[in-house]
C-alpha positions as CSV (number, residue, x, y, z in Angstrom):
1,M,94.0,110.9,102.3
2,L,90.5,109.5,102.8
3,T,88.6,111.8,105.1
4,S,85.1,112.8,105.7
5,G,85.4,116.3,104.2
6,E,87.9,118.6,105.8
7,E,87.0,117.5,109.3
8,F,89.9,116.8,111.6
9,V,89.8,114.4,114.8
10,V,88.3,116.3,117.7
11,G,90.9,117.0,120.4
12,L,94.0,116.9,118.1
13,T,95.5,120.0,117.0
14,P,98.1,119.7,114.1
15,N,101.5,121.2,114.3
16,V,101.5,121.7,110.5
17,T,99.0,121.2,107.6
18,V,99.8,119.9,104.2
19,A,97.6,120.9,101.3
20,N,98.8,120.7,97.7
21,D,96.4,123.6,96.8
22,G,98.4,126.1,98.9
23,S,96.0,126.5,101.8
24,G,98.3,124.7,104.3
25,D,101.8,125.2,105.6
26,F,103.3,122.9,103.1
27,T,102.2,121.8,99.6
28,N,103.7,118.3,99.9
29,I,104.2,115.5,102.5
30,S,108.1,115.4,101.9
31,A,108.5,119.0,102.7
32,A,106.5,118.8,106.1
33,L,108.6,115.7,107.0
34,D,111.9,117.6,106.2
35,A,110.8,120.4,108.5
36,L,110.2,118.2,111.5
37,P,112.2,119.7,114.5
38,E,115.1,117.5,115.5
39,T,114.6,117.9,119.2
40,Y,110.8,118.0,119.6
41,T,109.3,116.1,122.4
42,G,105.8,114.8,122.5
43,K,103.4,114.1,119.5
44,Y,104.1,115.9,116.3
45,I,100.9,115.9,114.3
46,I,101.0,116.6,110.5
47,Y,97.5,117.0,109.1
48,V,97.3,116.0,105.4
49,K,94.4,117.5,103.7
50,E,92.2,115.3,101.3
51,R,94.0,115.3,98.1
52,V,96.2,113.0,95.9
53,Y,99.8,113.5,96.5
54,D,102.1,111.9,93.9
55,E,105.3,111.5,95.9
56,T,107.1,108.6,97.4
57,K,107.0,109.7,100.9
58,S,95.1,112.3,100.7
59,I,96.3,109.1,98.6
60,I,100.0,108.9,98.4
61,T,101.1,107.0,95.3
62,G,104.3,105.8,93.9
63,S,105.8,103.2,91.5
64,K,109.0,101.7,92.7
65,N,109.3,98.0,91.9
66,I,111.8,95.1,91.6
67,A,111.5,94.8,87.9
68,D,113.4,98.1,87.6
69,G,116.2,96.7,89.9
70,V,114.9,98.2,93.3
71,R,115.2,95.7,96.3
72,I,111.7,94.7,97.5
73,W,112.0,96.5,100.8
74,K,112.9,99.7,99.0
75,T,109.9,99.6,96.8
76,A,107.5,100.9,99.4
77,T,105.4,104.0,98.4
78,F,105.2,104.9,102.1
79,A,107.7,103.6,104.8
80,V,107.3,104.0,108.5
81,D,110.4,103.7,110.8
82,S,109.4,105.9,113.7
83,D,107.9,104.2,116.7
84,R,104.4,105.2,117.8
85,F,103.4,106.4,114.3
86,T,99.7,106.9,113.8
87,A,97.8,107.2,110.5
88,M,94.1,108.0,110.3
89,R,92.0,107.9,107.0
90,L,95.1,107.6,104.9
91,G,95.3,106.1,101.4
92,I,98.5,104.6,100.2
93,R,98.9,103.0,96.7
94,N,101.7,101.6,94.6
95,T,101.0,102.2,91.0
96,A,103.7,100.3,89.4
97,G,101.4,97.9,87.6
98,E,101.3,94.1,87.3
99,E,104.0,93.9,84.8
100,K,106.4,95.2,87.4
101,Q,106.0,92.1,89.7
102,Q,106.6,92.6,93.4
103,T,105.8,96.2,94.7
104,L,105.1,97.5,98.3
105,A,102.6,100.1,99.0
106,L,103.4,100.2,102.7
107,R,106.5,99.0,104.7
108,V,106.3,99.3,108.5
109,K,109.2,98.8,110.9
110,A,107.9,100.7,113.9
111,D,107.0,99.7,117.4
112,K,103.4,100.5,118.5
113,S,102.3,101.9,115.1
114,I,98.6,102.3,114.6
115,F,96.6,102.6,111.3
116,F,92.9,103.5,111.5
117,N,90.5,103.5,108.5
118,C,93.3,103.3,106.1
119,R,93.3,102.0,102.6
120,I,96.5,100.3,101.2
121,E,96.5,99.2,97.6
122,G,99.1,97.4,95.3
123,N,100.1,94.3,93.5
124,Q,102.0,91.4,95.0
125,D,103.5,92.2,98.5
126,T,101.3,95.3,99.1
127,L,101.9,95.4,102.8
128,F,105.2,94.5,104.6
129,A,104.8,94.5,108.3
130,Q,108.6,94.2,108.6
131,A,109.0,94.5,112.5
132,Y,107.6,95.3,115.8
133,R,104.1,95.6,117.1
134,Q,101.5,97.1,114.7
135,F,97.8,97.6,114.9
136,Y,95.4,98.1,111.9
137,R,91.7,98.7,112.5
138,S,89.0,99.1,109.9
139,C,91.5,99.1,107.2
140,V,91.1,98.0,103.6
141,I,94.1,96.2,102.1
142,L,93.7,95.5,98.4
143,V,96.0,93.2,96.4
144,K,95.6,92.8,92.8
145,P,96.4,89.1,92.0
146,S,99.8,88.8,90.2
147,L,98.3,86.1,87.9
148,P,94.8,86.6,86.7
149,G,92.5,83.6,87.8
150,K,95.1,82.6,90.5
151,P,94.5,82.9,94.2
152,T,95.7,85.8,96.3
153,V,97.3,84.6,99.5
154,V,97.6,86.4,102.8
155,T,100.9,85.1,104.5
156,A,100.3,85.3,108.3
157,H,103.9,84.8,109.1
158,G,107.0,83.9,106.9
159,R,109.6,83.9,109.6
160,R,112.5,81.6,109.5
161,D,113.4,81.3,113.2
162,R,110.9,79.3,115.2
163,Q,112.1,80.9,118.5
164,Q,110.5,84.3,117.4
165,T,107.6,85.2,119.5
166,T,105.9,87.3,116.9
167,G,102.9,86.5,114.7
168,F,99.7,88.1,113.2
169,V,96.1,88.0,114.4
170,V,93.5,88.6,111.8
171,H,90.1,89.2,113.5
172,H,86.7,89.9,111.8
173,S,88.5,90.0,108.4
174,Q,86.5,89.8,105.2
175,T,87.6,88.4,101.8
176,P,85.5,89.6,99.0
177,P,83.4,86.7,97.6
178,T,84.5,87.5,94.0
179,T,88.2,86.9,94.8
180,Y,90.3,83.9,96.0
181,G,91.8,84.2,99.5
182,A,93.6,82.1,101.9
183,L,95.5,82.4,105.2
184,H,98.9,80.7,104.9
185,G,101.9,80.4,107.2
186,L,100.3,79.4,110.4
187,G,102.5,76.4,110.9
188,C,105.7,78.4,111.4
189,G,105.8,78.5,115.1
190,G,102.1,79.1,115.2
191,L,99.6,81.6,116.3
């Protein structure tokens, strides 16, 4: 998790705290998620203290990949399937390596999910915005080119059905001048 010290957002009180040094309610994120009450109403806030957490559920890392026979949508280091999910100052990294081909760091299939000041890192197919409305603000999405010297491509929309009323808006985005970048896919029913 990428935070400024141990500071938490003013006005938010966490229900539980995760810290792998033992200073929280849980030492790993998976245990905190497993302990979620089934009938809880309202926001349930899990505060993850700044550390590296090597689990497939702060920088969260994992190494699932298609080269080892895992389907692409199941390679995500972190997957979000719950509506109204919010992440702040969170780092997510797939560490499978270039030789493992396609790997997801983050897969999101959750309506009204929000990511603030997050860092998402991986190789080919780093972020899979699978479905519904998602908002990313002040996030860094790093994709290592799968073939050195070849361009990295951002696919704005790869849908097959022109009747879908979905799309991506990329606003005030920066591509580092030392890498290749392109915006592709705008002709598929268009933005």
